[in-house]
C-alpha positions as CSV (number, residue, x, y, z in Angstrom):
1,M,-39.6,-14.8,-26.7
2,P,-36.5,-16.7,-25.7
3,G,-33.7,-14.7,-23.9
4,K,-30.2,-14.2,-25.2
5,K,-28.0,-17.2,-25.6
6,I,-25.2,-17.5,-23.1
7,Y,-22.6,-18.0,-25.8
8,T,-21.7,-15.1,-28.0
9,R,-18.7,-16.4,-30.0
10,T,-17.0,-13.0,-29.6
11,G,-14.3,-14.5,-27.4
12,D,-13.3,-17.3,-29.7
13,N,-10.1,-15.5,-30.7
14,G,-8.9,-15.0,-27.1
15,E,-10.3,-11.5,-26.5
16,T,-13.0,-10.2,-24.2
17,S,-15.0,-7.0,-23.8
18,L,-14.5,-4.6,-20.8
19,C,-17.2,-2.5,-19.3
20,N,-16.4,0.5,-21.5
21,G,-16.8,-1.6,-24.6
22,S,-13.1,-1.9,-25.4
23,R,-11.5,-5.2,-26.2
24,T,-8.6,-6.8,-24.5
25,S,-6.8,-10.2,-24.4
26,K,-8.2,-12.7,-21.9
27,D,-4.7,-13.0,-20.3
28,S,-4.3,-9.3,-19.8
29,L,-3.4,-8.0,-16.3
30,R,-6.9,-6.5,-16.0
31,V,-8.7,-9.8,-16.9
32,E,-6.3,-11.7,-14.6
33,A,-7.3,-9.3,-11.8
34,Y,-11.0,-9.5,-12.0
35,G,-10.8,-13.2,-13.0
36,S,-9.1,-13.9,-9.6
37,I,-12.0,-12.0,-7.9
38,D,-14.5,-14.3,-9.7
39,E,-12.5,-17.3,-8.5
40,L,-12.5,-16.0,-4.9
41,N,-16.3,-15.3,-5.1
42,S,-17.0,-18.8,-6.3
43,F,-14.9,-20.3,-3.5
44,L,-16.8,-18.2,-0.9
45,G,-20.0,-19.8,-2.3
46,L,-18.6,-23.2,-1.5
47,C,-17.7,-22.0,2.0
48,I,-21.2,-20.7,2.5
49,V,-22.9,-24.0,1.7
50,K,-20.5,-25.9,4.0
51,L,-20.8,-23.5,7.0
52,K,-23.3,-24.1,9.7
53,H,-22.8,-20.8,11.5
54,K,-25.6,-18.4,10.3
55,D,-23.8,-15.1,11.1
56,I,-20.7,-16.0,9.2
57,R,-22.7,-17.3,6.3
58,E,-24.6,-14.0,6.1
59,H,-21.4,-12.0,6.3
60,L,-19.9,-14.0,3.5
61,M,-22.9,-13.5,1.3
62,S,-22.6,-9.7,1.9
63,I,-18.9,-10.0,0.9
64,Q,-19.9,-11.8,-2.3
65,H,-21.9,-8.7,-3.2
66,D,-18.9,-6.5,-2.5
67,L,-16.7,-8.7,-4.6
68,L,-19.1,-8.3,-7.6
69,S,-18.5,-4.5,-7.1
70,V,-14.8,-5.0,-7.0
71,G,-14.9,-7.1,-10.2
72,A,-17.0,-4.5,-11.9
73,N,-14.6,-1.7,-10.9
74,L,-11.6,-3.7,-12.2
75,A,-13.5,-4.5,-15.5
76,Y,-13.8,-0.8,-16.2
77,P,-10.4,0.5,-17.4
78,G,-9.5,3.5,-15.3
79,D,-10.2,4.9,-11.9
80,L,-13.9,5.6,-11.6
81,T,-13.3,8.7,-9.5
82,Q,-11.7,10.5,-12.5
83,S,-13.8,13.3,-13.8
84,V,-13.5,12.2,-17.4
85,I,-15.0,8.9,-16.5
86,K,-17.7,10.2,-14.2
87,G,-19.6,11.4,-17.2
88,S,-19.9,7.9,-18.6
89,A,-23.3,6.3,-18.4
90,V,-21.8,2.9,-17.7
91,A,-19.4,4.2,-15.0
92,K,-22.3,5.7,-13.1
93,K,-24.0,2.3,-12.9
94,I,-20.9,0.6,-11.4
95,P,-21.1,0.4,-7.5
96,R,-18.1,1.8,-5.7
97,I,-16.2,0.2,-2.9
98,T,-16.6,2.7,-0.1
99,D,-14.9,3.3,3.2
100,E,-18.0,1.8,4.9
101,N,-17.4,-1.5,3.1
102,I,-13.9,-1.7,4.6
103,I,-15.1,-0.6,8.0
104,Q,-17.7,-3.3,8.0
105,L,-15.1,-6.0,7.6
106,E,-13.2,-4.5,10.6
107,K,-16.3,-4.5,12.7
108,W,-17.0,-8.2,11.9
109,M,-13.4,-9.0,12.8
110,D,-13.7,-7.2,16.1
111,F,-16.9,-9.1,16.9
112,Y,-15.3,-12.4,16.1
113,D,-12.2,-11.6,18.2
114,K,-14.4,-11.5,21.3
115,E,-14.9,-15.2,21.0
116,L,-11.3,-16.1,20.2
117,P,-8.3,-16.7,22.5
118,E,-5.4,-14.4,22.0
119,L,-3.1,-15.5,19.1
120,N,0.4,-16.0,20.3
121,N,1.6,-18.6,17.8
122,F,1.7,-19.2,14.1
123,I,-1.1,-21.6,13.2
124,M,-1.5,-24.3,10.6
125,S,-3.8,-23.3,7.8
126,G,-7.0,-25.2,8.1
127,G,-7.1,-26.1,11.7
128,S,-9.0,-29.3,12.4
129,T,-12.3,-28.8,10.5
130,E,-13.3,-28.8,6.8
131,T,-15.0,-25.4,6.9
132,S,-11.9,-23.8,8.6
133,A,-9.7,-25.3,5.9
134,L,-12.0,-24.0,3.1
135,L,-11.8,-20.5,4.6
136,H,-8.0,-20.6,4.7
137,V,-8.0,-21.6,1.0
138,A,-10.3,-18.7,0.3
139,R,-7.8,-16.5,2.2
140,T,-4.9,-17.5,0.0
141,V,-7.0,-17.0,-3.1
142,C,-7.8,-13.6,-1.8
143,R,-4.1,-12.8,-1.4
144,R,-3.4,-14.0,-4.9
145,A,-6.2,-11.7,-6.2
146,E,-4.6,-8.9,-4.3
147,R,-1.3,-9.5,-5.9
148,Q,-2.9,-9.5,-9.3
149,I,-4.5,-6.1,-8.6
150,I,-1.1,-4.7,-7.5
151,K,0.4,-5.9,-10.8
152,L,-2.4,-4.1,-12.6
153,K,-1.9,-0.9,-10.6
154,K,1.7,-0.6,-11.8
155,D,0.4,0.0,-15.3
156,E,-3.2,1.2,-14.9
157,E,-5.3,3.1,-12.4
158,V,-7.0,1.2,-9.7
159,H,-9.2,2.9,-7.0
160,K,-7.4,2.9,-3.6
161,N,-10.4,1.4,-1.9
162,V,-10.3,-1.7,-4.1
163,L,-6.8,-2.6,-2.7
164,K,-7.7,-1.6,0.8
165,Y,-10.8,-3.9,0.7
166,M,-8.9,-6.9,-0.6
167,N,-6.1,-6.4,2.0
168,R,-8.7,-6.3,4.8
169,L,-10.7,-9.2,3.4
170,S,-7.8,-11.6,3.7
171,D,-7.5,-10.6,7.3
172,Y,-11.2,-11.2,7.8
173,L,-11.0,-14.7,6.3
174,F,-8.2,-15.6,8.6
175,V,-10.2,-14.6,11.6
176,A,-13.3,-16.3,10.3
177,A,-11.4,-19.5,9.8
178,R,-10.2,-19.4,13.4
179,L,-13.7,-18.7,14.7
180,T,-15.1,-21.6,12.8
181,S,-12.6,-24.0,14.4
182,Q,-13.3,-22.5,17.8
183,R,-17.1,-22.8,17.5
184,D,-16.7,-26.4,16.2
185,G,-14.7,-27.3,19.4
186,Q,-11.4,-27.7,17.7
187,G,-9.5,-24.4,18.2
188,D,-6.3,-23.5,16.5
189,L,-3.8,-26.0,15.3
190,K,-0.5,-24.4,16.4
191,W,2.7,-24.6,14.4
192,T,5.5,-26.1,16.5
193,P,8.6,-26.1,14.4
194,K,11.0,-28.9,15.0
195,L,14.2,-26.8,15.2
196,N,16.4,-29.9,15.6
197,T,15.1,-31.1,12.1
198,F,15.8,-27.7,10.5
199,F,19.2,-26.9,12.0
200,K,20.8,-30.2,13.1
201,R,24.0,-30.9,11.3
202,K,25.6,-34.3,11.0
203,K,29.0,-34.6,12.6
204,V,31.8,-35.1,10.1
205,K,33.6,-38.4,10.9
């Protein structure tokens, strides 16, 4: 027996279903938030296929799993720790973002930092390698997703660990981008502002 078709036609009028069965506009803050997570996750998939460093690839794949959990949390209207929602059969199936998920990102960053020189300058996004550039783009997508979640949080409940995780993830991607450049023999591309260009004024004749 053939499986269900991928198209449902239920979104033809610009609405979509959330995890609790309610309907919302496809441009709502909630959909913008978890849509940005989907975009970030897809971009991490591109980073994974381009990367040649096994440990970073495996870490990114683990992060992809976490982001699916983040997206599921955002697609359920309301904080999943609320007692009124805890009784929901759907809510019980949605994996939570835990303190351990956040700590794991910090541990990976600490591990990466052991290979990196101390950072004393602002650096140019991308460095000198394609994979480093891709990770920096992923970092900026992550920051945008974080901003979308903050907008959502002003009107609706968002679990505190979701925001913590996204904040830490952008830091992780920054460090991962630096490490990729370092391992590929390029290092950081330091920003050296040309102050004379910024502040030099023409003399009035």
